[in-house]
Steps between C-alpha positions, in 0.01 A plus 500: 500500500417441135431815290149388398392445862643834609321685220168349608552600862580859404186531289283357781655739751425800279137396450454440873636845578256663258200323654601601851439875441171683475423791272537734801859402576739796477801293397621540140469229236691180566811437293666167422816404682844484340535282192872425546602311814683578722406861436746695718789283622839602640790301359870486576759562228567186300190321631232333289121522518226327305214723378161387378204660325222240552218721371678521166492125449793335329788668325527868596804676358728611783719810491662757729429871519858563617810566294753238399652504851176387666551125468318251278155343491455168324211392275357305794491809727810418707671827591877507557605810693834659405810433707577871527252771595366674186443873469131445580439232764125486431437250221172438320435138396241521222264230367340569160231313308390672181394856588488425875793547737549508875809522714645424840747730674824351633698696757866400496673516835876548544731224609762266351382234259595138560709323236220243453262783408679515166353166396158443348224326692586130516842546339789307654839653586704603198840615618772625270557257214164326542310437178133596481268458203299796369271554201606865487832643619526820708475824301676810634263798516713733716876514447742703710814590303844431650743778591848449360747490792761773465774261614414258217477783250842635594646147482349449153293202616193408295300191406187301591416391853258206491256470790233256605207687655235328711171649378225446757135424430425867576740608224778642718856370533584339834868424437770490232805283436799582280556233233764679291703743708693818423612595851501877452152488345315228695342723767404765245317229302325324788376813679264629227378154393382437857261794449353379170131408484378218278179353378565167676544162339173312462374144485147474355461871571597479867828662613802306624837607636780433254871565453575695183827599334564876471805627309621851594733663248752771582667676209746789498395600149 
């Protein structure tokens, strides 16, 4: 249903409700329905959901009330749930126009995410080594530091492990591949990078899944 048609129907429904009550009715004053649709959905981890704010017309600014581990919402209102359950599994998807704002509440339910959930809406498969264009590359906003393996430290092993990390449209890493290996350090490099959170790559403002190079340096000094 087009936003303009939906807005008209909502206004008519509100006016009809007001005319249907007499001055002697004991019910309280009528209030408009939710502005952001759907208003209270349940969504699996890694899943996507389109949100709309038809009463706000075109171009609301979309944001999340959650922390950086709550997923990502695109400029068009497409919400990408995180692959891993965040600390707070109740996420507010907020639409703002000028001084006005309204939100929907997303309830994330547990369960494994599918590998295809990593991709953006309409994005084709992009396995390891696949090139994908982006206007903006992923930007790491949460980094987990590596722990130097004691075996490597005692052996005097140091250097840079180069990884490729698959950054999903939600901003989380779905998998990593070692490009430049240091056997005693590979696992210690890959484990923390898999927990990083990014601002995802974007094409015309909309997120896309993308492989990105991540160097992890280990130094004994």
